[in-house]
N, C-alpha and C positions, 0 to 999 in steps of 0.2 A: 505493499499499501504507499502512495508515495506521501512525503510529509504533509503536501498541503492539504490533503486530504482527511490528518489527523486533526490538523491545527481548524480547518473549519470544521470539525465535527466535535474540535472541543470548544470552540467559539460559541455554537450552536448549544451547546450543554449548559457551560455558561451565562449564556442568555436565557435558558430555561430557568436554571435554578435562580438568577436575579428575578425574574419574571415573576415564578411562585414565591418567592420572598415578599417583593414588594406587596402582590396580592396579598398575603398573608397580615401585612401593616395594616394594608388599605381596608383590611376586613376588622381587625382587629378595631380602629380607629371610628372607621362605621358602626361598630357594635357601641364603643363608648360616644359615639355622640347620639346616638338613638335611645329614648327612656326605655324604661320596663313597662310594659302593657299597662299594668293597673295606674301607673302614672304620667302615663301618655298625655292627658289631658288638665295632669293637676298644676291649680296654679302656681304652686310653691315652686315646684320642681319647672317649671319654664323660665320662672323670674331666677332659679338659681344655675341653669343649664344641665345637661346630660351628664358631662363630666362629674361636677359636684356629686350631684344624685348620685350615681353609680360609684362614686370614692365612697359616698357615708352609706350605701346597701352592703359594701365590702368589709365597712367599719363593723356595721351593723347594731352600736350602741351609743347613747353619749350620757356622757357623766353630770349632772346641776345640781351645782353647788346654789341651793335654795334658801332664802328666808323663810319665816313662817307663812307669810302672805302668798306667795307664790303656789309653798308646799301646800296649802289648802287648795289652791287652784287645781293642784296635781292629783290630789287624792279625792278631790270629788267630779273626776270624771276627763281631767286633765290629760294624764300618763296614757289611760287608755286610748281614748281618742287617736292620742300621735301613734304608739307601737299599733294600732291596729292601719291607721291610715299609711303609712310608710313604709312597715315590718322593721322598725328599727325601735329600738329596746332604751326608752328614758329612764334614767337613774337617777330621780332626788334624790338629794342629800340635805336632808334639812336642819338649821342647829344655827347658834346664834353668831350673828353679824361680824364680829369680834373673831369670834372661834373660827368661821369660815374664813375670813381675809389672812388671818396668821398660817393657816394649812394653806393657801394658797401659796404664801410668800417663799412658805419651808420648801411646797414643791418645786418650784421655781428654784428656788437656790440648791437643791439636791438633785436638778434636772431627771426628777423621777415626775411627770405630772399624771393625776390622776384627774382634777376636775378639766373640764373641757367648757363648760358654760357657766357664768357668775351672777346673779341680780343680787344687787345690794346699796343699803345709801350712798349717794356720791363721795361721803369723805372716805369711804373705803375704797371704792374706784380710783380716787386721787392717790390712795396710798400705792394701791395694786399697780398702777400706772407707774409710779415713780420708782417700783421696784423692777420694770421692763418686763410685767409678766400678764399686760396685754397687748392683743391683737387687732390692729386696724381694720373695722369691719361694720360696714353698717346695714343691714339684712337690706333688703331691696325690695321692700315694701310701699307701697303708698299710702299705706295708713300711719306712718312715722310725719306724713307732711298735714296730716289733720291735727297733732300735736300743737298745743298752746308754748310755741316758744319761748314765750319770757321767762317759765318757769322752771329749766333746765338751764343748766352750766353748757358752755359754749366751747371751753378752751378746755382741754386740748381735742380740739373738733375729732369724730370721726373712731374715737376710740370705745365706747358704749352711745347706749339709745336711751330715749328717756321711757321710763315704765308708769309709775304714778307719784304721786307727793303726799309728805307724813305732814298732815297740815294741826295744826294747835292755833286756839284761841284760851274762850275760859268754859267754864261749866260750871253752871248752878244747879244746888237741889233747890225745888219750887216749892217745895213745903216751907222754906226759912228764908226765900226772897222773893219778894213782892216783884214782879214784872215792870213795876215802874221805879225799882231800884239797879235792873239790869244796868251794869256799868257801861254809860256808851262811849269813854276813851278810856283806856290805860289807865292815864291817869284819873280817873274817878275814883279808881281803886284806892289810891294814895289818900287815905281818910282816916282816922283815928278810927270809925263807925266799923272797920275790917278787921281791928285788931284782935286779935286770936280768933278769926272766922275766916279766913283766908288761909289758902293752901297750893304750894306748888312741888314738884320734882325738883330732884337736888339739879343748880345749875352749875357744880363746882366738876362736873365729870361729865365725859360722853354717856348722854341719855336726852331725851325730847326735853327735860330741864331746860338744859345746856342747851340746845338747840333754839330753844324760843328767848333765853336771856340773851343769847347772841343776836338775834333778830333784834331783838329791844335797842341793843349796844349798837349796831346800825342805821338804827332806824334815828332820821335827823330831828323828828320831835320827842323822842325817847332819849336814846345815849344811856350813858353811864350814870348821868345825874338819876335817872328815874330809875333805877336799879337802887340807888342808894338812899333815895327817898322813900320808896316801896320798902327797905329794911326798917329804915330808921321809925316810919311811922306806923307799916302794917304787922313788921316781924312777921311772913308769912312762915307755918310750921314747915320744914322737911320730909315731906313724905318718904321713906324710905320703898325701895323696891322698883317696879315698872310701873309703867302707864295704868294699869289693871288698877292697883294700888291706889294710884292719885285719883281714879272713877269711884270707886268704893269709897274711900273716904266720903267724898262730896254726895255720894249717892244717899249711904247710911245717916249722913246727916252731923258725921264727925267735923264736919265741915262747911259751911256754906256756900262758898265760892270757892272754886279750885283754877289753877292757871294749870297751862300743861292740857288742856281739855280737846278730845280729841272728836269729831263730829263723827267716827263710828262707833262711838262707846253709845249711841242713841242706838245701833242694831242689836247691842251685845244684852241688852236689859226688856225684861218684859213691855209689854206696850203699857202705856199709863203710868211708869212710874217715874216718879220727882226727878225729872234731871232734865236742865235746859242746856242747849249750845249756844253761844252768844263771842258774837263778833264786835269788836267795838271797832270803831272809827277809821283806827289808823293800819285797821286791816289782819287777814291771816301771818300768821307767821308758820314757814316751814320749809322742812329738807328735801331736796330730790332721792329719787330710787330708779335705779337704771340696770340694763343687761350688755355683759360684756361678753366675748368670746377672748377665753385662754389664750396666749403664747404659745405657739408648739406642743399644741393639745395632741391628744391621742385619735382622737376622734373628731378634727378638727372639723371636715365635711358635714358628720352626721351635726356638729352643733351651731354649721352654719344652718341647716337645716332645719332643726328645735327653734333655733332662735326665729327665722324668719316667719315661721309657721305661728309660733307665739302671738305676732303681731297680727294676726288675723283678727277682725272685728268681736267675732261670735267668740273667740279665747278671750279677747280682752274683756269682753260684759259678764264674760261668768268669773274671772277674776276677778271685775268690781262687786259681782253678787256676792261669791263664796270669800272673796280676799278682804273686804272690806275696808279699800283703799280709795284715796281719790285720784279718777286718774282725767287728766286736763284733756280730754278730746273730745272734739264737737259730735262724734256718731255716737257717744261711751254713756248708757241713762245711769245715774247713780240711784241705788236702792231708795233712797231718802233725800227728799231738797238740802237740807244739811250739809249733805256731801257734792253739793257741784261747786266746782271751783268758781264756776263763772256767775254764781251769785254775789261774789264776796269781792275786796279789794285786797289784791297783795302785795304782800309786803315787799320790798325790793330783797332779789334774791344776798342771801349772805355770801360774801365775797370767799371766790373760791380756796383761796390763800389762808383763810380764817377755819375753812372747814379741814383741808387737810393738817394745819398745824395751830389746834387748837388752844396749845398750851397757856400760854400767854392772859388769855382769858380767863380759865381756873384759875392762876392766879390771881388775876384782879378778882373771882369771886369770893376767893376762898381770903381775901383783905376785907370783903365786904359782909360775908357769912357764917366767917370765920374757918378756921384748917378741918378738913375732914377726918 
C-alpha cells in the first residue's frame, strides 16, 4: 500500500474522531442548555437559565440559615412547596441570629462552608460582608422592584436583598391608659406622670431596645438630649429578656406604657386583649432584615434557585401571614392594618456605620442608664 493511501486514511480517521468529539460536546451543551421537562415553563427556571437550574439539580440541596420568622414560613408549608416544585431539598437551620452569624464567620475562616443562604437583620449581614463571606447576587425577579427602597440600606449594593422590617413604636394597656392619654410625640412621655409607669427593653446591648434608642439618637428632634431627659424624668424600667417579655409586662398591667412595642404583638394575643399599638408623630423606628448568598457555598446554584423562588409574591404573603413581620411591598397585604408600613411616617434609616459598629452608642447608654 502506498504511503499516500495510509496518510489519507489516517486523516479521515482523525477527522471522524474529531467530529465525534465535537458532536458529543455539542450534545452535552445542548442538554445543559435545555430545562428538565418539569421545569420547562417554570418562571424561576427561566429567570436563572438552564445552566444554573441543571447545576442546582445536581447539587440536590440547599442549607438556609434562617431567622425565627423565615423558620415559621418554612414550617408552615414553604419547605414542602420548594422541595416538591424543584426536586431540591431545602434544609432550614433556625437559630438566634447572633449564633448564626458567628457560625457563618467560623465556616468562612475555616474554609468549610455549611450555609448556602443566610437571612438576618442588616447589622449581621454587614458583619458577614466585612468578613468577606457574602457572594454578590441579586435574585432576578421583578418582585424586588416593588419594595419601598427608602427603608433599606443601599451600600454595599448587590450583596443582599430586602425582605422585611422590624418596626417599633409604643404599646399601651388600654385598661390603664385612656385613648386621649396616648402620646402624640415621644416627648409627651417625658412627663412626671409616666414615672414608674413606663418600661423599655435594654438599650445598652444589641436588642430591639438598643435599635429603637439608636433611632432616637439619630433623629433631629430627639437625639441624645431626649434619651437623657427620658431617664431623668421617667426612669423607665428595663425589662429583661426578649420582645415578648416587654409585651407581657404591658399586657399584664405591670406597666401601662411600653417602648419597644411591635405591631405584630397584636396578632400574638387573643382578640379583645387590652393592648394598643401607638406610633407618635416622629414615626416608626425600624431595622431592616434581608437575605444573602454565602460566598463559596457548596450548593450556590441551589441557593440561587431558593432565593429567587423565595421572592415570589405568594411566598412573601405567606411570610407576612405566618412570620408576622412588616413587608414594605405594594402587593403584600398585612394581616392587620397596624402592620402596614404605608400607614405611618418612617424615621430615617439608622446609618449603616452605626448598625455595624454600635459600641460607641452602648457606652453612651451605660453612662445614662448605668453599667449592665
